[in-house]
KEGU-72979 format. One line per field, with one value per residue (C-alpha): residue number from 1; residue in one letter; x, y, z. Coordinates in steps of 0.05 Angstrom, whole numbers, plus 5000, padded with zeros to 4 digits. Layout:
! KEGU-72979
pos c(NUM; ...);
code c(a; ...);
px c(X; ...);
py c(Y; ...);
pz c(Z; ...);
This chain:
! KEGU-72979
pos c(1; 2; 3; 4; 5; 6; 7; 8; 9; 10; 11; 12; 13; 14; 15; 16; 17; 18; 19; 20; 21; 22; 23; 24; 25; 26; 27; 28; 29; 30; 31; 32; 33; 34; 35; 36; 37; 38; 39; 40; 41; 42; 43; 44; 45; 46; 47; 48; 49; 50; 51; 52; 53; 54; 55; 56; 57; 58; 59; 60; 61; 62; 63; 64; 65; 66; 67; 68; 69; 70; 71; 72; 73; 74; 75; 76; 77; 78; 79; 80; 81; 82; 83; 84; 85; 86; 87; 88; 89; 90; 91; 92; 93; 94; 95; 96; 97; 98; 99; 100; 101; 102; 103; 104; 105; 106; 107; 108; 109; 110; 111; 112; 113; 114; 115; 116; 117; 118; 119; 120; 121; 122; 123; 124; 125; 126; 127; 128; 129; 130; 131);
code c(m; s; k; i; l; i; i; d; d; d; l; f; i; i; t; i; l; k; d; l; f; t; k; e; g; y; q; v; v; a; c; r; d; g; y; s; a; v; e; i; t; h; k; q; k; p; d; l; i; i; l; d; m; l; l; p; g; g; g; g; l; s; i; l; k; r; i; k; l; s; n; h; i; n; k; i; p; i; v; a; l; s; s; l; k; d; d; e; s; k; n; k; a; f; s; q; g; v; d; a; y; i; e; k; p; y; d; e; k; n; l; l; d; t; i; k; s; l; i; e; k; t; k; i; i; k; l; k; l; a; s);
px c(0784; 0851; 0853; 0906; 0918; 0948; 0984; 1000; 0986; 0976; 0902; 0918; 0964; 0911; 0857; 0901; 0923; 0853; 0826; 0884; 0877; 0801; 0803; 0849; 0798; 0828; 0790; 0824; 0828; 0867; 0899; 0930; 0974; 1021; 0980; 0924; 0962; 0978; 0908; 0876; 0923; 0900; 0826; 0828; 0879; 0900; 0935; 0986; 1006; 1030; 1070; 1095; 1160; 1148; 1087; 1062; 1052; 1111; 1149; 1145; 1203; 1168; 1103; 1142; 1176; 1110; 1078; 1137; 1135; 1062; 1054; 0984; 1004; 1080; 1073; 1034; 1077; 1096; 1114; 1149; 1126; 1170; 1200; 1264; 1312; 1378; 1409; 1411; 1335; 1324; 1373; 1339; 1271; 1295; 1331; 1267; 1227; 1196; 1187; 1195; 1215; 1186; 1204; 1155; 1139; 1124; 1112; 1041; 1059; 1118; 1076; 1019; 1068; 1102; 1036; 1009; 1074; 1075; 1002; 1009; 1072; 1035; 0975; 1022; 1056; 0988; 0965; 1029; 1020; 0948; 0963);
py c(2944; 2938; 2905; 2855; 2836; 2767; 2758; 2683; 2631; 2575; 2570; 2528; 2583; 2636; 2596; 2585; 2658; 2684; 2642; 2664; 2738; 2737; 2706; 2764; 2815; 2834; 2842; 2798; 2804; 2755; 2754; 2693; 2723; 2779; 2804; 2833; 2845; 2918; 2933; 2900; 2938; 3004; 2985; 2954; 3001; 2950; 2969; 2914; 2866; 2794; 2779; 2711; 2720; 2663; 2679; 2668; 2730; 2767; 2745; 2778; 2826; 2850; 2863; 2897; 2944; 2962; 2977; 3019; 3060; 3080; 3143; 3120; 3054; 3056; 3069; 3005; 2959; 2894; 2828; 2779; 2708; 2661; 2593; 2626; 2621; 2645; 2711; 2737; 2731; 2764; 2821; 2834; 2837; 2886; 2928; 2933; 2956; 2899; 2915; 2844; 2776; 2713; 2644; 2588; 2548; 2606; 2612; 2639; 2681; 2713; 2728; 2759; 2799; 2826; 2845; 2879; 2918; 2943; 2963; 3000; 3036; 3057; 3083; 3124; 3155; 3172; 3205; 3247; 3268; 3287; 3333);
pz c(2007; 1971; 1903; 1881; 1808; 1798; 1731; 1724; 1671; 1721; 1738; 1800; 1827; 1811; 1848; 1910; 1913; 1900; 1959; 2004; 1988; 1991; 2061; 2081; 2057; 1990; 1925; 1873; 1797; 1754; 1685; 1652; 1597; 1581; 1523; 1566; 1631; 1620; 1593; 1653; 1699; 1668; 1674; 1744; 1777; 1830; 1894; 1882; 1827; 1836; 1773; 1749; 1712; 1662; 1621; 1550; 1509; 1538; 1598; 1665; 1650; 1587; 1625; 1681; 1632; 1600; 1667; 1691; 1626; 1638; 1680; 1701; 1732; 1744; 1819; 1833; 1876; 1841; 1874; 1828; 1845; 1806; 1799; 1774; 1833; 1803; 1823; 1752; 1745; 1812; 1796; 1729; 1762; 1815; 1764; 1724; 1785; 1824; 1898; 1923; 1894; 1923; 1899; 1884; 1923; 1969; 2043; 2053; 2114; 2079; 2018; 2059; 2102; 2040; 2008; 2071; 2079; 2007; 2007; 2073; 2048; 1985; 2026; 2070; 2008; 1978; 2043; 2046; 1973; 1985; 2044);
């Protein structure tokens, strides 16, 4: 069972996403602030991270940079889920290493398809490296 870490300060969004991902067979862990996000990522070792770009305790870009600097967790795919819709925000997120950028409000099918694709791609890479 693949594990998804949701990093978002909005409890409503966390609840909705947790229900959606659980129904799809994923194990879900959540974190509501930037202070503990990297620590939880190290402890939980998720297969994918959903990252809100506007967070207390260090915005999404700050968390993204910290994750990408850590050799132990920097290969985890990250999906930015954000209310920021401008090209500059998207470009910054991609330049810092997000694998996908989805705007809020999001389309459930698009979000699930993106997550499934990234998790499968990561599994294939791990299998190739193991052989």
